VOSE-176197 format. One line per field, with one value per residue (C-alpha): residue number from 1; x, z negated, y. Coordinates in steps of 0.05 Angstrom, whole numbers, m for minus. Layout:
BEGIN
seq: (NUM  ...)
x: (X  ...)
z: (Z  ...)
y: (Y  ...)
END
This chain:
BEGIN
seq: (1  2  3  4  5  6  7  8  9  10  11  12  13  14  15  16  17  18  19  20  21  22  23  24  25  26  27  28  29  30  31  32  33  34  35  36  37  38  39  40  41  42  43  44  45  46  47  48  49  50  51  52  53  54  55  56  57  58  59  60  61  62  63  64  65  66  67  68  69  70  71  72  73  74  75  76  77  78  79  80  81  82  83  84  85  86  87  88  89  90  91  92  93  94  95  96  97  98  99  100  101  102  103  104  105  106  107  108  109  110  111  112  113  114  115  116  117  118  119  120  121  122  123  124  125  126  127  128  129  130  131  132  133  134  135  136  137  138  139  140  141  142  143  144  145  146  147  148  149  150  151  152  153  154  155  156  157  158  159  160  161  162  163  164  165  166  167  168  169  170  171  172  173  174  175  176  177  178  179  180  181  182  183  184  185  186  187  188  189  190  191  192  193  194  195  196  197  198  199  200  201  202  203  204  205  206  207  208  209  210  211  212  213  214  215  216  217  218  219  220  221  222  223  224  225  226  227  228  229  230  231  232  233  234  235  236  237  238  239  240  241  242  243  244  245  246  247  248  249  250  251  252  253  254  255  256  257  258  259  260  261  262  263  264  265  266  267  268  269  270  271  272  273  274  275  276  277  278  279  280  281  282  283  284  285  286  287  288  289  290  291  292  293  294  295  296  297  298  299  300  301  302  303  304  305  306  307  308  309  310  311  312  313  314  315  316  317  318  319  320  321  322  323  324  325  326  327  328  329  330  331  332  333  334  335  336  337  338  339  340  341  342  343  344  345  346  347  348  349  350  351  352  353  354  355  356  357  358  359  360  361  362  363  364  365  366  367  368  369  370  371  372  373  374  375  376  377  378  379  380  381  382  383  384  385  386  387  388  389  390  391  392  393  394  395  396  397  398  399  400  401  402  403  404  405  406  407  408  409  410  411  412  413  414  415  416  417  418  419  420  421  422  423  424  425  426  427  428  429  430  431  432  433  434  435  436  437  438  439  440  441  442  443  444  445  446  447  448  449  450  451  452  453  454  455  456  457  458  459  460  461  462  463  464  465  466  467  468  469  470  471  472  473  474  475  476  477  478  479  480  481  482  483  484  485  486  487  488  489  490  491  492  493  494  495  496  497  498  499  500  501  502  503  504  505  506  507  508  509  510  511  512  513  514  515  516  517  518  519  520  521  522  523  524  525  526  527  528  529  530  531  532  533  534  535  536  537  538  539  540  541  542  543  544  545  546  547  548  549  550  551  552  553  554  555  556  557  558  559  560  561  562  563  564  565  566  567  568  569  570  571  572  573  574  575  576  577  578  579  580  581  582  583  584  585  586  587  588  589  590  591  592  593  594  595  596  597  598  599  600  601  602  603  604  605  606  607  608  609  610  611  612  613  614  615  616  617  618  619  620  621  622  623  624  625  626  627  628  629  630  631  632  633  634  635  636  637  638  639  640  641  642  643  644  645  646  647  648  649  650  651  652  653  654  655  656  657  658  659  660  661  662  663  664  665  666  667  668  669  670  671  672  673  674  675  676  677  678  679  680  681  682  683  684  685  686  687  688  689  690  691  692  693  694  695  696  697  698  699  700  701  702  703  704  705  706  707  708  709  710  711  712  713  714  715  716  717  718  719  720  721  722  723  724  725  726  727  728  729  730  731  732  733  734  735  736  737  738  739  740  741  742  743  744  745  746  747  748  749  750  751  752  753  754  755  756  757  758  759  760  761  762  763  764  765  766  767  768  769  770  771  772  773  774  775  776  777  778  779  780  781  782  783  784  785  786  787  788  789  790  791  792  793  794  795  796  797  798  799  800  801  802  803  804  805  806  807  808  809  810  811  812  813  814  815  816  817  818  819  820  821  822  823  824  825  826  827  828  829  830  831  832  833  834  835  836  837  838  839  840  841  842  843  844  845  846  847  848  849  850  851  852  853  854  855  856  857  858  859  860  861  862  863  864  865  866  867  868  869  870  871  872  873  874  875  876  877  878  879  880  881  882  883  884  885  886  887  888  889  890  891  892  893  894)
x: (m2147  m2128  m2082  m2027  m1972  m1963  m1906  m1885  m1876  m1955  m2001  m2035  m2015  m1969  m1998  m2059  m2108  m2147  m2217  m2268  m2218  m2199  m2235  m2268  m2278  m2328  m2322  m2378  m2343  m2309  m2341  m2277  m2269  m2208  m2187  m2148  m2083  m2049  m2096  m2089  m2161  m2205  m2259  m2271  m2333  m2326  m2306  m2310  m2320  m2329  m2309  m2351  m2374  m2433  m2388  m2350  m2282  m2267  m2255  m2278  m2288  m2230  m2229  m2209  m2219  m2260  m2209  m2162  m2120  m2042  m2025  m2071  m2019  m2056  m1990  m1919  m1864  m1809  m1740  m1695  m1614  m1597  m1529  m1509  m1558  m1628  m1691  m1773  m1811  m1876  m1919  m1983  m2052  m2068  m2038  m2065  m2043  m2059  m2002  m1936  m1902  m1881  m1929  m1873  m1841  m1772  m1748  m1693  m1659  m1707  m1760  m1759  m1747  m1778  m1747  m1796  m1745  m1798  m1807  m1740  m1782  m1771  m1827  m1805  m1872  m1909  m1971  m1986  m2042  m2019  m2010  m1981  m2016  m2044  m2024  m1975  m1962  m1902  m1851  m1844  m1787  m1759  m1695  m1637  m1694  m1669  m1742  m1797  m1871  m1921  m1957  m2007  m1979  m2009  m1951  m1946  m1902  m1838  m1872  m1911  m1958  m1971  m2047  m2046  m2001  m2009  m1947  m1941  m1919  m1868  m1829  m1787  m1717  m1690  m1702  m1772  m1812  m1893  m1931  m1999  m2028  m2092  m2107  m2085  m2085  m2029  m1970  m1913  m1857  m1796  m1720  m1713  m1774  m1813  m1890  m1907  m1981  m2026  m2094  m2115  m2170  m2194  m2251  m2240  m2200  m2157  m2154  m2119  m2114  m2121  m2109  m2166  m2173  m2186  m2124  m2163  m2127  m2174  m2163  m2215  m2233  m2251  m2316  m2297  m2329  m2283  m2255  m2218  m2202  m2158  m2212  m2244  m2170  m2156  m2094  m2094  m2120  m2191  m2188  m2250  m2301  m2269  m2320  m2296  m2354  m2366  m2308  m2257  m2201  m2155  m2096  m2037  m1960  m1917  m1887  m1879  m1810  m1828  m1893  m1894  m1969  m1973  m2018  m2076  m2134  m2198  m2259  m2334  m2385  m2465  m2464  m2406  m2404  m2330  m2293  m2215  m2174  m2100  m2082  m2031  m1971  m2012  m2062  m2121  m2160  m2181  m2228  m2215  m2252  m2327  m2373  m2435  m2497  m2564  m2588  m2661  m2657  m2626  m2657  m2640  m2656  m2588  m2518  m2474  m2410  m2354  m2330  m2292  m2330  m2309  m2345  m2315  m2317  m2381  m2409  m2472  m2513  m2576  m2611  m2566  m2515  m2462  m2411  m2340  m2275  m2313  m2259  m2251  m2219  m2250  m2205  m2233  m2250  m2198  m2140  m2138  m2130  m2156  m2152  m2166  m2108  m2095  m2023  m1969  m1982  m2056  m2083  m2133  m2129  m2147  m2099  m2105  m2054  m2062  m2025  m1981  m1990  m1966  m1995  m2041  m2075  m2147  m2168  m2141  m2210  m2198  m2156  m2216  m2279  m2248  m2185  m2102  m2108  m2155  m2097  m2082  m2006  m1989  m1957  m1938  m1962  m1987  m1972  m2026  m2045  m2068  m2081  m2024  m1980  m1952  m1937  m1932  m1989  m1973  m1954  m2004  m2001  m1931  m1909  m1883  m1903  m1877  m1822  m1805  m1790  m1733  m1708  m1734  m1783  m1842  m1885  m1844  m1890  m1876  m1858  m1873  m1818  m1841  m1863  m1921  m1925  m1969  m1990  m2049  m2046  m2095  m2048  m1991  m2030  m2066  m2114  m2084  m2146  m2118  m2161  m2201  m2179  m2204  m2188  m2192  m2229  m2282  m2329  m2336  m2389  m2375  m2301  m2336  m2335  m2407  m2441  m2406  m2435  m2419  m2361  m2328  m2343  m2298  m2246  m2242  m2250  m2186  m2147  m2161  m2145  m2072  m2075  m2116  m2070  m2122  m2194  m2239  m2314  m2362  m2428  m2481  m2519  m2485  m2430  m2473  m2497  m2448  m2391  m2326  m2261  m2202  m2147  m2086  m2043  m2052  m2037  m2043  m2099  m2124  m2145  m2215  m2279  m2276  m2320  m2383  m2398  m2439  m2420  m2376  m2313  m2262  m2201  m2153  m2084  m2059  m1993  m1942  m1939  m1871  m1842  m1820  m1890  m1921  m1993  m2054  m2088  m2036  m2017  m2070  m2043  m1971  m1992  m2024  m1957  m1916  m1957  m1954  m1881  m1864  m1827  m1781  m1766  m1750  m1692  m1672  m1664  m1621  m1570  m1566  m1554  m1505  m1467  m1474  m1440  m1383  m1375  m1375  m1318  m1279  m1301  m1276  m1205  m1202  m1218  m1163  m1199  m1247  m1317  m1365  m1428  m1500  m1512  m1461  m1489  m1531  m1579  m1546  m1558  m1507  m1537  m1510  m1478  m1528  m1590  m1554  m1543  m1615  m1640  m1604  m1619  m1543  m1521  m1565  m1576  m1522  m1545  m1474  m1395  m1349  m1277  m1288  m1334  m1406  m1479  m1537  m1611  m1647  m1701  m1707  m1747  m1787  m1808  m1749  m1716  m1643  m1575  m1519  m1447  m1400  m1328  m1275  m1219  m1208  m1148  m1177  m1180  m1253  m1236  m1220  m1273  m1328  m1300  m1323  m1387  m1405  m1387  m1421  m1483  m1488  m1514  m1585  m1620  m1678  m1629  m1576  m1574  m1591  m1539  m1586  m1543  m1476  m1443  m1363  m1368  m1294  m1273  m1332  m1347  m1420  m1460  m1537  m1569  m1641  m1654  m1669  m1715  m1700  m1618  m1568  m1582  m1535  m1588  m1634  m1601  m1568  m1599  m1574  m1637  m1656  m1648  m1707  m1709  m1732  m1780  m1753  m1795  m1766  m1693  m1705  m1723  m1668  m1615  m1656  m1647  m1568  m1556  m1594  m1553  m1488  m1509  m1525  m1457  m1421  m1454  m1499  m1458  m1413  m1359  m1355  m1352  m1325  m1361  m1305  m1343  m1408  m1420  m1481  m1463  m1471  m1544  m1595  m1669  m1719  m1790  m1816  m1746  m1727  m1651  m1607  m1532  m1490  m1422  m1384  m1320  m1272  m1299  m1261  m1274  m1256  m1258  m1306  m1244  m1212  m1224  m1184  m1138  m1087  m1090  m1078  m1121  m1176  m1245  m1261  m1234  m1284  m1315  m1250  m1237  m1177  m1150  m1148  m1079  m1050  m1077  m1120  m1187  m1245  m1315  m1314  m1286  m1355  m1395  m1344  m1367  m1446  m1428  m1408  m1469  m1512  m1502  m1503  m1572  m1597  m1559  m1571  m1503  m1432  m1380  m1337  m1367  m1320  m1389  m1385  m1337  m1272  m1296  m1350  m1336  m1316  m1378  m1344  m1304  m1373  m1398  m1341  m1363  m1433  m1426  m1389  m1443  m1488  m1526  m1524  m1590  m1549  m1515  m1574  m1590  m1650  m1699  m1759  m1828  m1835  m1769  m1788  m1775  m1705  m1696  m1702  m1663  m1604  m1607  m1603  m1541  m1510  m1515  m1476  m1420  m1427  m1402  m1345  m1305  m1231  m1216  m1253  m1269  m1315  m1355  m1428  m1432  m1480  m1534  m1535  m1544  m1601  m1636  m1608  m1651  m1705  m1715  m1696  m1634  m1606  m1549  m1479  m1480  m1408  m1389  m1342  m1345  m1264  m1254  m1175  m1175  m1227  m1168  m1111  m1114  m1117  m1064  m1107  m1090  m1141  m1193  m1160  m1129  m1054  m1042  m1057  m1127  m1125  m1203  m1250  m1284  m1349  m1378  m1458  m1496  m1463)
z: (m3612  m3564  m3517  m3467  m3511  m3588  m3618  m3687  m3685  m3681  m3739  m3739  m3775  m3747  m3783  m3755  m3793  m3763  m3789  m3769  m3769  m3704  m3642  m3616  m3552  m3530  m3464  m3442  m3387  m3420  m3488  m3514  m3567  m3568  m3623  m3584  m3605  m3540  m3476  m3408  m3366  m3348  m3390  m3467  m3492  m3574  m3576  m3632  m3592  m3513  m3486  m3424  m3392  m3349  m3307  m3250  m3278  m3216  m3257  m3308  m3385  m3424  m3504  m3566  m3638  m3671  m3632  m3682  m3631  m3636  m3564  m3526  m3460  m3422  m3395  m3407  m3436  m3383  m3415  m3371  m3380  m3393  m3397  m3417  m3476  m3472  m3475  m3478  m3419  m3454  m3381  m3389  m3372  m3427  m3483  m3547  m3583  m3659  m3643  m3674  m3600  m3573  m3543  m3501  m3434  m3409  m3335  m3336  m3354  m3420  m3381  m3327  m3260  m3204  m3129  m3067  m3020  m2962  m2960  m3008  m3055  m3136  m3196  m3269  m3294  m3356  m3344  m3300  m3270  m3223  m3208  m3137  m3115  m3157  m3187  m3225  m3258  m3269  m3242  m3166  m3119  m3044  m3018  m3062  m3123  m3124  m3142  m3173  m3178  m3228  m3195  m3181  m3135  m3095  m3098  m3077  m3030  m3047  m3015  m3044  m3032  m3067  m3072  m3126  m3155  m3208  m3185  m3112  m3111  m3164  m3162  m3225  m3233  m3276  m3351  m3344  m3397  m3393  m3461  m3481  m3537  m3572  m3550  m3482  m3460  m3410  m3402  m3357  m3365  m3321  m3351  m3367  m3410  m3353  m3359  m3298  m3302  m3355  m3355  m3385  m3426  m3486  m3535  m3530  m3579  m3534  m3562  m3505  m3431  m3387  m3307  m3279  m3233  m3177  m3191  m3231  m3285  m3344  m3411  m3463  m3530  m3595  m3584  m3508  m3466  m3406  m3417  m3353  m3291  m3231  m3174  m3197  m3168  m3107  m3065  m3000  m3009  m3028  m3067  m3058  m3103  m3104  m3076  m3049  m3068  m3032  m3042  m3053  m3008  m2982  m2959  m2921  m2945  m2886  m2884  m2929  m2954  m2957  m3007  m2989  m2971  m2881  m2846  m2841  m2892  m2896  m2932  m2941  m2936  m2932  m2860  m2832  m2863  m2874  m2828  m2808  m2790  m2776  m2801  m2753  m2772  m2754  m2812  m2762  m2779  m2726  m2735  m2696  m2730  m2756  m2790  m2809  m2809  m2768  m2799  m2777  m2832  m2888  m2944  m3008  m3062  m3057  m3071  m3016  m3015  m2980  m2996  m2977  m2982  m2970  m2905  m2885  m2890  m2912  m2906  m2954  m2946  m2982  m2964  m2892  m2883  m2837  m2839  m2793  m2783  m2807  m2835  m2781  m2826  m2883  m2941  m3009  m3046  m3104  m3067  m3034  m3043  m2992  m2988  m2944  m2927  m2892  m2865  m2851  m2771  m2777  m2770  m2824  m2827  m2871  m2898  m2939  m2978  m2985  m3021  m2973  m2915  m2939  m2919  m2851  m2818  m2816  m2770  m2744  m2756  m2706  m2652  m2651  m2650  m2608  m2578  m2590  m2548  m2597  m2652  m2650  m2637  m2604  m2549  m2590  m2573  m2495  m2479  m2440  m2465  m2423  m2447  m2503  m2445  m2447  m2399  m2387  m2349  m2273  m2227  m2208  m2142  m2131  m2193  m2255  m2318  m2365  m2381  m2435  m2503  m2509  m2444  m2432  m2498  m2469  m2540  m2570  m2535  m2476  m2482  m2427  m2377  m2382  m2454  m2465  m2468  m2493  m2450  m2433  m2357  m2344  m2282  m2322  m2342  m2314  m2343  m2306  m2304  m2326  m2281  m2321  m2390  m2463  m2528  m2580  m2627  m2583  m2624  m2681  m2656  m2713  m2687  m2629  m2612  m2623  m2577  m2514  m2471  m2405  m2380  m2341  m2400  m2438  m2395  m2387  m2467  m2471  m2422  m2457  m2525  m2536  m2591  m2542  m2512  m2474  m2466  m2474  m2451  m2471  m2439  m2425  m2365  m2332  m2342  m2361  m2425  m2472  m2522  m2525  m2555  m2555  m2603  m2623  m2609  m2566  m2601  m2556  m2500  m2475  m2408  m2400  m2438  m2520  m2528  m2558  m2539  m2479  m2462  m2403  m2415  m2378  m2396  m2388  m2404  m2410  m2376  m2357  m2286  m2261  m2242  m2163  m2155  m2104  m2115  m2120  m2069  m2019  m2018  m1965  m1922  m1931  m1915  m1841  m1825  m1844  m1804  m1740  m1747  m1761  m1695  m1705  m1781  m1741  m1697  m1753  m1802  m1753  m1750  m1817  m1821  m1778  m1811  m1883  m1848  m1822  m1894  m1925  m1895  m1902  m1979  m1976  m1962  m2005  m2062  m2045  m2005  m2069  m2041  m2103  m2107  m2108  m2184  m2241  m2289  m2347  m2279  m2281  m2219  m2173  m2154  m2087  m2104  m2068  m2103  m2163  m2138  m2113  m2187  m2222  m2174  m2157  m2226  m2240  m2319  m2362  m2433  m2461  m2455  m2481  m2474  m2407  m2374  m2377  m2383  m2342  m2345  m2285  m2261  m2219  m2154  m2199  m2258  m2301  m2339  m2345  m2372  m2325  m2351  m2296  m2314  m2303  m2325  m2292  m2297  m2291  m2225  m2189  m2224  m2288  m2293  m2270  m2326  m2380  m2344  m2351  m2419  m2435  m2397  m2427  m2491  m2507  m2573  m2588  m2628  m2573  m2518  m2456  m2398  m2337  m2277  m2251  m2193  m2167  m2101  m2075  m2135  m2166  m2229  m2256  m2316  m2318  m2386  m2410  m2435  m2507  m2517  m2577  m2573  m2627  m2702  m2717  m2688  m2739  m2814  m2831  m2868  m2843  m2840  m2766  m2746  m2764  m2815  m2824  m2879  m2925  m2891  m2829  m2845  m2882  m2816  m2783  m2827  m2826  m2750  m2749  m2790  m2741  m2676  m2718  m2749  m2677  m2651  m2703  m2717  m2649  m2593  m2567  m2582  m2647  m2611  m2671  m2649  m2684  m2677  m2713  m2728  m2721  m2655  m2624  m2661  m2610  m2621  m2574  m2571  m2633  m2669  m2666  m2679  m2627  m2627  m2571  m2541  m2536  m2505  m2566  m2577  m2593  m2579  m2633  m2623  m2676  m2701  m2715  m2777  m2750  m2698  m2691  m2654  m2654  m2700  m2663  m2680  m2715  m2778  m2835  m2816  m2808  m2858  m2902  m2872  m2798  m2820  m2821  m2746  m2782  m2741  m2759  m2768  m2839  m2805  m2784  m2844  m2868  m2823  m2835  m2906  m2882  m2841  m2892  m2945  m2894  m2875  m2948  m2973  m2913  m2906  m2879  m2904  m2903  m2910  m2913  m2929  m3000  m3055  m3062  m3117  m3065  m2991  m2997  m3003  m3027  m3084  m3104  m3106  m3147  m3196  m3200  m3208  m3273  m3298  m3275  m3237  m3165  m3146  m3149  m3080  m3045  m3022  m3008  m3028  m2993  m3027  m3005  m3047  m3111  m3120  m3150  m3160  m3086  m3066  m3109  m3093  m3016  m3045  m3076  m3012  m2985  m3034  m3024  m2954  m2975  m3022  m3017  m3012  m2939  m2966  m3020  m2963  m2947  m2883  m2833  m2846  m2919  m2912  m2870  m2923  m2975  m2934  m2931  m3000  m2992  m3034  m3087  m3080  m3117  m3191  m3189  m3142  m3156  m3150  m3144  m3070  m3075  m2997  m3018  m3046  m2989  m2938  m2865  m2816  m2771  m2723  m2687  m2714  m2671  m2706  m2692  m2666  m2598  m2582  m2539  m2514  m2465  m2415  m2420  m2470  m2479  m2466  m2529)
y: (30  m21  20  m14  3  24  65  64  138  141  160  92  25  m10  m73  m115  m152  m211  m184  m141  m81  m100  m86  m159  m171  m245  m258  m306  m332  m379  m376  m345  m288  m236  m189  m141  m106  m89  m80  m53  m46  5  3  m32  m54  m28  38  91  148  147  224  237  293  324  356  333  297  258  197  146  162  157  129  161  143  205  245  222  166  174  171  128  135  84  56  21  65  66  59  110  124  201  216  147  136  111  150  129  168  173  187  157  183  219  266  285  350  313  258  262  267  340  372  408  384  412  404  365  300  291  269  209  226  175  181  170  158  158  231  250  271  273  275  285  254  280  238  173  143  83  14  m11  66  127  197  229  294  336  374  353  376  356  354  376  407  476  491  458  459  436  386  324  281  223  163  93  41  91  149  218  269  337  352  403  453  509  550  549  626  621  556  545  524  470  473  508  492  461  466  445  492  488  564  569  503  486  539  541  584  592  568  644  648  677  661  631  602  585  547  620  574  628  612  534  486  437  367  336  322  263  249  217  155  206  248  304  334  354  385  367  388  352  336  298  359  380  456  456  415  418  407  469  502  466  483  462  387  363  294  245  268  340  399  468  518  587  632  586  570  522  555  517  527  546  471  408  436  511  516  597  610  594  636  583  580  541  570  563  618  615  644  613  545  513  547  546  616  635  707  725  785  840  813  797  740  688  638  562  513  516  461  478  439  456  519  504  447  483  522  552  501  460  483  497  461  423  352  296  227  154  158  228  302  332  397  413  480  476  412  412  379  348  297  304  250  186  128  76  32  m18  m23  m24  33  11  m1  70  136  191  259  322  369  437  431  480  467  494  414  387  313  264  220  154  115  44  m9  m46  5  76  131  136  190  176  234  292  335  394  364  301  352  411  373  397  460  495  497  574  568  506  534  594  668  674  608  563  502  445  378  390  417  486  533  614  644  652  700  743  786  766  791  754  780  733  685  629  657  606  581  507  504  512  504  566  615  664  734  800  810  885  907  946  1024  1063  1120  1160  1137  1078  1054  1040  981  919  862  801  752  678  629  577  594  614  638  591  652  659  611  669  713  758  775  803  880  906  944  918  867  879  846  910  947  905  902  984  984  947  986  1049  1016  1028  964  921  859  825  820  755  752  704  699  648  663  734  773  833  795  766  785  816  804  847  825  867  800  731  670  607  605  538  524  489  502  489  421  422  495  507  584  612  654  702  709  777  794  869  866  931  943  950  1015  974  942  967  1008  950  991  989  913  904  947  924  857  880  919  860  817  866  870  797  796  854  818  753  791  828  765  722  779  784  710  715  766  733  669  707  747  684  657  723  718  646  668  734  685  641  581  576  575  592  556  584  556  545  482  518  540  609  640  680  744  779  844  879  852  878  951  954  928  979  1036  1039  1043  1097  1088  1077  1037  1039  1029  976  958  917  961  991  970  994  980  948  910  849  843  794  844  815  877  864  888  889  897  918  889  941  911  841  803  733  696  670  598  628  668  621  569  627  636  567  566  621  605  538  573  572  597  639  692  696  748  706  709  707  704  735  757  743  782  800  842  856  821  830  791  798  792  787  864  882  944  973  971  955  949  997  1051  1023  1011  1068  1127  1199  1237  1227  1154  1108  1062  988  961  903  851  865  872  803  777  805  775  710  712  736  672  624  651  638  577  544  566  546  475  459  462  419  460  504  584  629  700  744  805  804  870  916  943  871  858  872  881  858  896  851  867  802  798  769  760  789  794  740  778  751  686  629  552  502  432  395  357  423  464  531  547  600  666  731  777  805  839  909  937  931  873  825  763  771  702  735  776  708  693  635  635  586  592  620  686  698  685  739  790  766  782  844  859  835  884  931  917  918  974  1018  1051  1025  988  1045  1104  1171  1216  1175  1198  1165  1117  1093  1104  1030  990  930  966  991  922  898  955  948  872  884  941  888  938  901  938  1009  994  995  1066  1107  1046  1041  1030  965  941  944  870  887  803  784  850  828  758  780  825  759  716  770  765  688  701  744  697  714  632  615  547  576  610  569  549  588  528  537  607  592  552  594  653  616  596  518  528  572  620  587  614  615  665  718  803  809  818  828  840  898  936  917  967  935  968  1000  1060  1101  1056  996  932  943  872  859  842  777  774  749  797  762  811  814  882  927)
END
C-alpha cells in the first residue's frame, strides 16, 4: 500500500511491521531490498491488484489494494492558508469513494487555489498528476474569475492551457459543488443548486476516479474497469492518444476568455475525412480545410478516426492513413505534453509544453498546408487577402463599390458603399469580377449548386437569386464544365490559387449599380465623345481654373484673411459646396431636422452614399468651426458614425457623414402596433455596440469625450443593424486628469443624470443615459409614456416597484418568443439598473459594462433599485430643459 503520502484519517493502520506484511522491493542493481512505506514512483513491482482495462484510458495502469485503498493520492498533500488557518489540499491523481474523505468539492477557498501568472488563469485543484509539467483537474477560471469551468488543464512553467471542460456552455459561480457518487458518477451543481452537468452513468457502481499520465479523466468501478472517460467527450482539443471518431466534433470557443461556442468546428465523416468548417451568422456552413487519405487505398475493414500522435496528426480511414503537422522538435517523450486545438480564430494548431521551455506552437496545420489566406475571416467580410495583407475589392469601371468597414483597419473587413436591394429588375445589380482570386470554400464540392455546370449560367443564377451575394466558379479545363457556388454571405477572399489543388476558379461579387452611374453599354460611346471633345474641355477647364483662383482670393478676404487648407488633420476631405449640392440633387431628399439644421441624403461621384447636415444657425467663426471639425474628425471607431468631410465656403457650413440605411434606433424598438420590432439577439448586439462606442469616447481618446445626449434618436443603424453612436453636438471634452467639469445643463429630459442639475459633467452622465436606453431597448417602451397608467407611465418608478416584488421581467412589454430565457433578460435589466445608481461613483465604467455584456464579468450584486431622482420632477417646459443649452453645432445626422 505504499503511496507517496499517508493520512491518519484514512482507514489503514498507522503501524508498519518490518516483515512480509509490507511490500518488499528488490533492487538487483546493488543487491539491496526495501520494504516500502511511502513511495513516489510511476510503477510498482508487487501489488495486490493492478487495475487495467482493454479500453483506451490514455495512461499507465493505477494501483489499489483489492479495491480497499483508503486514498492513494499519488502526490504530496499541500498545506494552504485559508482565512488565516491551515487546511490540507488532498489533490492527488486518484480518489476513492471508500476512503474516509468527503466525495464533495466546493468551489471556494476550502480547495487549494493555484495561480498561473503566465496566462492569468487559476485552478482550484481536485486531482493532480504533475511534476514540473503535467495535468490538473478542477475548477478553472481566467482573469477576474467571475465564472468557472470544471476542466482538465495542462500546467507547467507558471502557465496553463485548457484541454477539456465539462460545462463550457454553462459556467458556474463561486461555491458551485462537484460530487462523486456511486450511481451517477460526477455531478456538477451551480451555487444555487442547479444541476449543470453529470457523467450520467447508469447501471454501474463507481469506486473512484483518476487522472492519467496522458491527461484522461477516468471513472472506474470496483473491478478496475473503466466506466467513463473524458477522452470520449472532446471539446476543442485532442491530447496525444485521444481519438476523434465519426460523428464527434471539436468546437472552438469564441476566444480564450469567452468560452461560448464560436463559429468554427471540425469533424470526421466517412465521406470527407477530417474537415474544418465555419458557420456564419446566417447558419451557412462552409468548409475551409480537409485532410483525407487517398480513398483508392481505403477499405471498410478498419475504423475511421483522427488522432494526435507524437509524430503528427493522423487521419485513419479504413486501412488508409495520412499524417499532417509532423513534429520538427526532438524532445524526449517523458518531458513534453502535446495537444492539438481548434482555436477561436479558426486556426488548428499543435502545441507543446516542455519543461523549462513553456508552451510552443509546433505547427499551424491549415496555414502550413493551404496558406494563411485560407482562414475564412482573416480579412473580415469581403476583404481580399494577399500573403496575409488585407485590402478591399478594387474599383471597377471607375466606380468604387467597397470601403473599409473600420477606417485604417483593413483586417476588419469591407462594406458595400451601396447596399444591395432585392428588386425584380436585373439591371439594378452587376457582378463585379475579382481578378486572380478565389474563395476558400470551393474545396468542398458538396457545397456547389446542383445542375449548374456552366459559368455564365452560374452568374445568371446569382443575379436572379436575391439571397446570392456572389458567384464562384471552379473548373479544370473549360468554363462550361465546372462547379457553381453561390453563398448568401461572403467572408474573406484570397488571391492566387489554393495550394495543393489543381483547379482554376473565377470570382464575382454582386454589387448594386449606383443611381448616377452611366449605363454599362453606353460607357464606350461616352469615352469616344469625351475624346473628340478634348480640345473644347481644355479651354473650359482653363477658364474655370482662372475663375477659381479669383474666387479663392475673394473667399480669403471674406474669411478674415484665414485661408483654409484642402485637408485638416484626421484626413477629412474639404468638399466644394457645388459638389455637395450636386450629390444631394440640390438638397432634394430630407432625412430629418435637428436643432441646428437639416440632414439630406446624397451620393458622391465615387458612389459613396452620404448624409449631409446643413447647419442653419452659425455663430462660430471659421477658425472655431475648423477646430471642432478637427476634433470630431479625429475620432474613428466602428460604433461611431464616421465624419467623411466638410464644407466651409462663405456662410455655408456643411458636414458630410456616412449614410446609415436603417435610420435611428427609435424607429425599431418601441411597440406601437405599426413599427417593426427587433429580435432579442439583435437587441443584445445593439446594446453591446452602443457600449463599445461610448467606451471608446470615454477611455480611448486623447481627451475624454462626454456625449451628453445619448438617446435612441442618436443611435443609428446600418444595413446589418450595427449600431453607431451619432450626434456629438452637445459633447464636452474633459482632460484625462480631470474627473468632472462644471457647465450648464444640457441634454434631453428623461435621459439626464441627476447630478447634471448641479452642472457637474462627467462620463458618468453618459452611463446614466445609456442605462435608460438599455432599459428602453429591453422593455420595448419609452422611459416616460403617458399612454400608460399613472402608476406605470414612468419606467423607473415601475422598475422600483417590480424590483421590490422580485418580478423584474414584468417591465418587458410584448415579450418575443426568443426572450424565453428570463434569467438572461433579467440580467440585462440589472445591468441597466446598475448604470442608473443615484450615486455616480457607484455606476460602472463603460469598459466594465462591455465586459459584463460579453459575459467576462458579473453584475455588481449590491446595486439598489431606489431611484430617488425618478420621483423628483425635472424642470422642463415644452419638452425642453429650462436651463439654456450650450452646445456645439457639430451634430451627426439625426
